[in-house]
C-alpha positions in Angstrom: 51.1 89.2 103.2 54.4 86.9 103.5 53.4 83.8 106.0 57.0 81.8 107.8 56.4 78.3 108.3 58.6 77.4 111.3 58.6 74.0 113.5 60.0 71.0 114.0 61.3 68.5 110.7 58.8 66.3 109.7 56.0 68.2 111.2 54.4 68.5 107.8 55.3 72.5 107.2 55.7 71.2 103.2 53.0 69.2 103.4 51.0 71.9 104.4 51.8 74.4 101.9 51.6 72.1 99.1 48.1 71.6 100.3 47.2 74.9 100.9 48.9 76.3 97.3 49.5 73.1 95.1 53.1 74.2 94.9 56.0 71.6 96.2 58.3 73.9 98.0 60.9 71.1 98.2 62.6 71.9 94.7 66.2 70.1 95.4 66.5 66.8 94.3 68.1 66.2 97.9 65.0 67.7 99.8 63.1 65.3 97.7 65.4 62.2 98.5 65.7 63.2 102.3 62.0 64.0 102.7 63.3 67.1 104.3 63.4 70.8 103.9 66.9 71.9 103.7 66.5 75.4 101.8 64.0 78.3 101.2 61.1 77.1 99.6 58.3 79.2 97.8 54.9 79.2 97.1 51.7 81.7 96.6 48.3 81.5 96.9 46.0 83.8 95.0 42.5 84.8 96.8 39.8 87.2 96.6 41.6 89.5 99.0 45.5 89.5 97.5 47.7 87.0 97.4 49.4 85.0 100.2 53.1 84.3 99.7 54.6 81.1 102.3 58.2 80.9 102.9 58.6 77.6 104.0 61.9 77.4 106.2 63.8 73.8 106.9 62.7 72.5 110.4 66.4 70.7 111.1 68.9 72.2 113.3 71.7 72.0 110.9 70.0 74.3 108.7 68.9 76.9 111.1 71.2 79.6 109.2 68.7 79.0 106.1 65.5 79.1 108.2 67.1 82.4 109.6 67.2 83.6 105.8 63.8 83.3 105.0 62.6 85.5 107.9 61.9 89.4 108.1 60.2 91.2 111.0 57.5 92.6 108.7 55.9 88.6 108.0 53.7 86.7 109.5 54.3 83.5 111.8 52.6 80.0 111.1 54.2 77.6 113.9 53.7 74.1 112.7 53.6 71.4 115.1 52.7 67.8 114.6 49.6 66.4 116.9 50.9 63.0 117.3 54.5 64.5 118.4 53.5 67.7 120.0 56.0 70.3 120.7 59.7 69.5 120.0 63.1 70.4 120.3 63.2 72.5 117.1 59.5 74.0 117.5 61.1 75.8 120.8 64.1 76.9 118.9 62.1 78.3 115.9 59.6 79.9 117.9 62.6 81.3 120.1 63.8 83.1 116.9 60.7 84.4 115.5 60.5 86.1 118.5 63.7 87.0 118.7 63.4 88.4 114.6 60.8 90.6 115.8 57.7 88.8 114.2 54.9 90.3 116.5 51.8 88.3 114.5 50.5 85.0 114.1 48.9 81.4 114.5 49.6 77.5 115.1 48.4 75.1 112.3 48.2 71.6 114.9 49.0 68.9 112.0 48.2 65.3 111.2 45.2 65.3 113.7 43.9 62.4 111.6 46.5 60.2 113.4 45.2 60.7 117.2 42.7 60.6 119.2 40.4 63.5 120.3 42.2 63.3 124.0 45.7 63.4 122.4 44.4 66.7 120.5 43.2 68.0 123.9 46.7 67.2 125.0 48.8 68.5 122.2 46.6 71.9 122.4 47.6 72.0 126.2 51.1 71.4 125.3 51.2 74.1 122.7 49.4 77.1 125.1 52.6 76.0 127.7 55.3 76.2 124.9 53.8 79.7 123.8 53.1 81.3 126.8 54.8 84.6 127.4 55.3 84.6 123.7 53.8 86.7 120.7 52.0 83.5 119.7 50.5 83.2 123.6 46.7 83.7 122.6 47.1 82.7 118.7 44.6 80.8 117.3 45.1 77.1 117.3 43.9 75.4 114.1 43.6 71.4 113.8 44.4 70.0 109.9 45.0 67.2 108.1 46.3 67.1 104.8 45.0 63.3 104.4 41.1 64.3 104.9 41.7 68.5 104.4 40.1 68.9 108.1 41.0 72.3 109.1 42.5 73.7 105.8 39.8 76.1 104.6 39.7 77.3 108.4 43.6 77.9 108.2 43.2 80.2 104.6 40.1 81.7 106.2 42.4 82.9 109.4 45.0 83.8 106.9 43.1 86.1 104.6 41.7 87.7 107.7 45.3 88.4 108.9 46.2 89.6 105.5 43.3 91.9 105.6 44.4 93.7 108.5 47.8 94.0 108.0 49.0 97.3 108.3 51.3 98.9 105.1 55.0 98.8 106.0 56.5 102.5 105.7 59.0 103.0 103.4 62.1 103.5 105.2 64.8 105.8 103.9 66.6 103.9 100.7 65.8 100.8 99.9 67.4 96.9 100.8 67.0 93.8 100.0 68.6 90.8 101.5 69.3 88.3 98.2 68.3 84.3 98.9 68.2 83.5 95.5 70.4 83.6 92.3 69.2 82.4 88.7 69.3 82.5 85.5 65.7 82.9 83.3 66.1 82.1 79.1 65.4 85.3 77.5 65.4 87.7 80.7 68.7 87.2 82.5 70.0 87.2 86.0 67.2 87.1 88.6 67.9 87.2 92.4 65.0 86.6 95.0 64.4 87.7 98.7 62.9 90.0 100.9 62.6 93.8 100.8 63.5 95.0 104.2 63.2 98.7 103.7 62.4 101.5 101.3 61.0 100.9 97.7 62.2 100.2 94.2 60.8 101.0 90.9 61.9 99.2 87.4 65.2 101.3 85.8 66.2 102.2 88.9 70.2 101.7 89.7 71.0 99.7 92.4 74.2 98.8 94.5 75.5 95.4 95.5 77.2 94.9 99.0 79.7 94.4 99.8 81.5 95.5 96.5 79.4 97.9 95.7 79.1 96.7 92.3 76.2 99.0 90.4 72.9 97.2 88.8 70.1 98.3 87.2 66.4 96.9 87.8 65.0 95.3 84.1 62.0 94.3 85.6 60.2 93.1 89.0 58.0 90.1 90.6 56.3 90.9 94.3 54.5 88.0 95.6 54.8 86.6 92.1 53.0 89.0 90.3 55.0 91.3 87.6 54.8 95.0 89.0 56.2 98.1 88.4 57.2 98.5 91.8 58.0 96.8 95.3 58.5 97.8 98.7 59.1 96.9 102.5 58.1 93.6 103.1 57.8 92.2 99.7 58.9 89.3 98.7 60.7 90.4 95.5 62.4 89.1 92.2 64.2 91.4 90.4 65.8 91.1 87.2 69.0 92.9 86.6 71.6 94.0 84.1 75.1 95.4 84.9 76.3 92.1 86.9 77.4 88.8 85.8 75.7 86.3 87.4 79.5 84.7 89.2 79.6 88.0 91.1 76.1 87.7 92.8 75.1 85.0 95.6 73.0 84.6 98.4 74.0 86.5 101.9 74.8 89.6 99.6 72.6 92.9 99.7 71.1 95.1 97.4 70.8 99.1 98.4 69.6 102.1 96.7 73.1 103.9 98.2 76.6 102.5 98.1 77.4 101.2 101.5 80.8 100.1 103.3 78.6 97.9 105.9 79.5 97.8 109.8 82.6 95.9 111.7 81.4 96.9 114.8 77.9 97.8 116.3 75.9 98.0 119.0 72.7 95.4 119.8 70.1 95.1 122.3 71.2 91.4 123.3 68.4 88.7 124.8 70.3 85.8 125.9 67.3 82.7 125.7 66.2 81.7 129.0 67.0 78.0 128.3 71.1 78.8 127.0 73.1 76.8 129.0 76.0 78.5 130.5 76.9 82.1 131.2 78.0 84.4 128.0 81.1 86.1 128.7 83.4 89.0 126.9 84.2 88.2 123.8 82.7 84.9 123.3 83.3 83.4 119.6 79.9 83.1 117.9 77.8 83.1 114.5 75.5 86.2 113.8 73.0 85.6 111.2 71.4 88.8 109.6 68.9 88.4 107.2 70.4 85.5 104.4 74.0 87.2 105.3 75.7 85.1 108.1 79.5 86.6 109.7 81.5 85.1 112.2 83.1 87.3 115.3 82.4 87.9 119.0 80.5 89.7 121.7 81.9 92.1 123.4 80.7 93.1 126.8 80.1 96.5 127.9 80.3 95.7 131.7 82.3 93.6 134.1 80.9 90.2 134.6 79.2 87.4 132.8 75.4 87.6 131.1 73.0 84.7 132.4 70.4 83.1 130.7 67.5 84.6 130.5 68.8 88.5 130.8 69.0 91.5 128.3 71.9 93.7 127.9 73.7 96.6 125.5 76.7 94.5 123.8 78.7 95.1 121.0 79.3 92.9 118.4 82.6 92.9 116.6 82.6 90.9 112.8 84.8 89.5 110.9 83.2 90.5 107.5 81.0 93.8 107.4 77.4 93.5 107.4 74.9 96.1 105.9 72.5 96.4 109.3 70.3 99.4 110.3 69.0 100.6 113.1 66.3 98.2 114.7 67.3 95.4 112.1 67.1 91.8 114.3 70.0 89.6 114.3 70.0 85.9 115.5 73.8 84.8 117.5 74.5 81.1 117.8 77.5 79.9 120.0 80.2 78.6 118.2 81.3 75.9 120.3 77.7 74.9 121.7 76.4 74.8 118.0 73.0 76.4 119.3 71.1 79.5 119.2 72.3 81.8 122.0 70.1 84.7 121.6 69.4 87.4 119.1 68.0 91.2 119.0 67.9 94.7 117.3 70.8 96.7 116.1 70.9 99.9 117.7 73.7 101.7 116.7 75.0 100.4 112.9 77.9 102.7 113.6 80.9 102.1 116.3 81.6 104.8 118.2 85.4 105.6 118.9 87.3 105.4 122.1 88.1 102.5 125.1 85.6 100.2 124.7 84.1 100.9 128.5 85.5 104.2 129.0 82.8 106.5 130.7 82.0 109.2 127.8 81.6 105.9 125.4 79.1 104.5 127.2 77.1 107.5 127.8 77.5 107.9 124.0 76.2 104.3 123.2 73.2 104.9 126.3 72.2 108.1 124.3 71.9 106.1 120.8 68.8 103.8 123.1 67.0 107.1 122.7 63.7 106.6 120.9 63.8 108.9 118.3 66.5 111.2 117.1 65.4 114.1 118.6 65.8 113.1 121.9 69.4 111.4 120.6 70.7 114.5 119.4 69.6 116.3 122.5 71.9 113.3 124.7 74.9 113.4 122.6 74.9 117.2 123.1 74.5 117.3 126.4 77.9 115.0 126.4 79.9 116.6 124.3 79.3 117.3 120.6 77.4 114.9 117.9 79.5 113.6 115.3 76.5 114.5 112.3 78.1 112.1 109.7 77.7 108.8 112.2 74.6 110.2 113.6 73.2 110.6 110.0 74.3 107.2 109.5 72.8 105.6 112.5 69.2 107.1 112.0 69.2 107.2 108.4 68.9 110.8 107.9 68.6 113.0 105.2 70.7 116.6 105.1 67.1 118.5 105.5 66.1 116.4 109.0 69.7 117.3 110.3 69.3 120.9 109.5 66.2 120.6 110.9 67.5 119.2 114.3 70.3 122.0 114.4 67.9 124.8 113.9 65.8 122.9 116.8 69.2 123.4 119.4 71.2 126.1 120.4 73.9 124.5 118.6 76.7 125.3 116.0 77.7 123.5 112.9 81.3 123.0 112.8 82.5 121.2 109.8 81.0 117.2 110.6 80.2 118.1 114.2 77.3 119.9 115.9 78.1 121.5 119.1 76.3 123.6 121.9 76.7 127.4 121.4 77.8 128.2 124.8 80.2 124.8 124.7 81.9 126.1 121.5 82.7 129.2 122.7 84.1 127.6 126.4 86.4 125.9 124.0 87.5 128.8 122.1 88.1 130.7 125.6 90.1 127.8 127.0 92.6 127.6 123.6 92.9 131.6 123.8 93.6 131.4 127.7 96.4 128.3 127.0 98.1 130.0 124.2 98.1 133.4 126.4 99.8 131.7 129.6 102.3 130.2 127.4 103.5 133.4 126.0 103.1 135.1 129.1 105.4 132.5 130.8 107.9 132.7 128.0 108.4 136.5 126.2 110.7 134.9 123.3 107.7 132.5 122.4 107.2 132.7 118.5 103.9 131.3 118.5 102.7 128.1 119.0 101.9 125.2 116.2 98.4 123.5 115.9 100.3 120.1 116.6 101.4 121.5 120.3 97.8 122.6 120.8 96.4 118.8 120.8 94.4 117.7 123.9 93.9 121.2 125.1 90.2 120.9 123.2 88.7 117.9 121.6 91.2 117.6 118.6 88.6 117.7 116.1 87.5 120.9 116.8 90.7 122.2 117.2 91.4 123.5 113.6 87.8 125.1 113.5 88.5 126.7 116.9 92.1 128.6 116.1 90.5 129.4 112.5 87.4 131.2 114.6 90.2 132.8 117.0 92.0 134.4 114.2 89.0 135.7 112.5 88.1 137.4 115.7 91.6 139.2 116.0 92.2 137.2 118.9 95.2 134.9 117.6 97.4 136.3 114.9 99.0 133.4 112.7 102.3 134.0 111.3 104.6 131.3 109.6 102.2 128.5 110.9 102.6 129.7 114.6 99.3 130.8 116.8 100.1 133.8 119.1 97.8 136.4 120.9 97.4 139.3 118.9 98.9 141.2 121.1 102.0 139.4 122.0 105.1 141.0 120.9 108.3 138.3 121.5 111.1 139.5 122.5 114.1 139.6 120.1 117.5 137.9 121.0 120.9 139.9 120.6 121.6 138.1 117.3 117.6 139.1 116.2 118.0 142.6 117.4 121.1 143.4 115.8 119.7 142.0 112.4 116.9 144.4 113.0 118.5 147.3 113.6 120.9 146.7 110.4 117.7 145.7 108.3 115.8 149.2 109.6 118.6 150.8 108.0 118.1 149.8 104.7 114.7 149.5 104.8 113.4 152.7 106.5 113.3 155.0 103.1 110.7 155.4 100.6 111.1 152.5 98.5 112.3 149.5 100.2 114.9 147.5 98.5 114.5 144.0 97.4 116.1 141.1 99.1 118.1 140.8 96.5 120.0 144.4 97.0 120.0 144.2 101.0 121.8 141.0 100.7 124.3 142.1 98.4 125.1 144.8 100.6 124.9 142.3 103.4 127.3 140.3 101.7 125.1 137.2 102.6 123.4 134.8 100.2 120.0 135.7 99.7 118.2 132.1 101.2 120.5 132.2 104.0 119.2 135.7 104.7 115.2 134.8 104.3 116.3 131.9 106.9 117.5 134.7 109.4 114.7 137.1 108.6 111.9 134.3 109.5 111.9 134.7 113.6 111.7 138.9 113.0 108.6 138.1 110.7 107.5 135.9 113.3 107.8 138.2 116.1 106.3 141.0 113.8 109.1 142.9 113.6 109.1 142.8 109.9 106.3 142.3 106.9 107.2 140.1 104.3 105.4 141.4 101.5 107.1 138.7 98.8 109.5 136.4 98.7 111.7 139.4 97.5 110.7 141.9 99.3 110.3 142.9 103.3 109.2 145.9 105.0 109.0 147.5 108.2 105.1 147.5 109.9 105.2 151.7 110.2 105.8 151.1 105.9 103.2 149.0 105.4 100.6 150.9 107.5 101.5 154.0 105.9 101.3 152.4 102.2 97.7 150.9 103.4 96.2 154.0 104.6 97.5 155.5 101.0 95.3 152.8 99.8 92.3 153.6 101.8 92.4 157.5 100.9 92.4 156.4 97.2 89.5 153.6 97.4 87.4 156.2 99.2 87.2 157.8 96.0 86.6 154.8 94.2 88.4 151.8 92.6 91.7 152.4 91.2 94.5 151.1 89.2 98.6 150.1 90.0 99.2 153.2 88.3 97.5 155.3 90.7 98.5 153.7 93.7 102.1 154.1 92.2 102.1 157.4 91.4 100.1 158.4 95.1 102.6 156.8 96.8 106.0 157.7 94.7 107.1 154.0 94.4 107.9 151.9 91.5 105.7 149.8 89.5 107.1 146.7 90.5 107.2 147.6 94.5 103.4 148.7 93.8 102.5 145.5 92.1 103.8 143.3 95.2 101.8 145.7 97.9 98.7 145.6 96.6 99.1 141.4 95.9 99.8 141.4 99.3 96.6 143.9 100.5 94.7 141.2 98.1 96.0 138.0 100.0 95.2 139.7 103.5 92.0 140.4 101.9 92.5 144.6 102.6 91.8 144.9 98.7 90.3 143.1 95.9 91.6 142.9 92.2 88.4 143.5 89.7 90.1 143.3 86.2 92.6 146.2 86.3 91.4 147.9 89.2 91.0 147.5 93.0 88.7 148.3 95.8 88.5 148.2 99.3 87.2 145.2 100.9 88.5 144.9 104.5 89.7 147.0 107.4 93.3 148.1 108.2 93.0 145.4 111.3 93.1 142.4 108.6 96.8 143.1 108.2 97.6 142.7 111.8 100.2 145.2 111.9 
């Protein structure tokens, strides 16, 4: 079990740890000179029941960020208060931070009892009960101690051992994450980092990734609770011996994770504003954000009009200047930049931001759906709003592909690329899209089809390409030269187009349609110019472009396709078989069959072809 000590400066945290473990956690020269803890200190106590690890955090208000780095919600809190002083300002602030970081178990060590009378000792205990009322330490045991006389130390150790024995195992949640708080080198071993494992499990020889630069490293050795081991997991105090990275590339505040990650610069949080915060929280307030050993500056973005008063709870968004490796339910501490005091904190709800205007109705509904108690409920809520961004949903809930598949199977929905949508809503999107395209063609009989870009906004843009493909595959729409039109639509021809079609028909209406080059010579037009002139006739389904060098009348293509269908009914056939049956040249036969292949009507298998689709695939 990891025990986090917290309390006012000079209330005896370091002395208490030294008395229990024999280890002086003030390891820095400046700490020894000034007689106060500046950075995190660590010590361990071997007991018959296992190892007790102690994290000694700074008490001085100037080093609150170092304190936050040493606390994780998995830990056990030991609030240290001196009997002569009683609760002091940092006692309250440290207790508030432990609460905001999600600690749920702990006890109180009342130190320096040798300096006070029995009456003062009773008064100090009463003050502590007032301080802890309504907190996770409201009913915690208060143990009077003195490092000078050793009074209470044995009782304190027994209480900690009992708590360790009742500790429940932390689930190995998804991927491994460790917040780095120290980096150093060991002779003969190399680079070592220490920190608290916030989730998952790590083994020797595992590959991890350094956040934020995604440098790949290998785990050569592991110590957990100051003992060598082959693995460590969530809640453990770890030292990892790493290879694959230089010491100047790694520092406190970075993370190690089992998967490379980009982190988040905008995410939603269930913010708790402290009861004693002296002013209302306004929109876009500049703040310091502390996430384990990491720190970033940023702003609070309110999702509602007005301001947040002291003691209030609200879902807000944090917009940071640098990415943080946050996951759902991670705990943060937020401090006001101007006042240089703790404003509050809370749990991350959505690590990945929702797109759209910050206070739009749909965006607020999406953020509210993210507050669901479990993935199934959240998935259902998002489906009810519109569709589910599967990539975002997977990141928010740390789900794997199989878990996403189970959610899809449990709901009556379709997976469209990276999105899920109910079947009813997907069909409705297709109907609205088809109706829109049909109305536009009915209103303008000369319309040659609509480009995808002209249909944006009819249905959600991220679903538009898939909906168009579905309508083409179901034969509701036809696609010609990048334009979509109803399958039955025949666009009116202009006078010039009709005249050109008449001339082309005279040349094409023969058993073997001539090449474009031959027609261009007859019409005395350059091939590129004639090809451009024929494009509208193809779009309006008056001609069929077989290849860059061959055009046919729709009736010709249909007849030649029927001939291929007849051949195919007797088995595979060759180009020669098709040429002889059609009475056309070999080059024309090859071009026709390659056109049929491209439309999925025939399929080539070596030198032979088989029929693979119906005549409807040709959309003639």
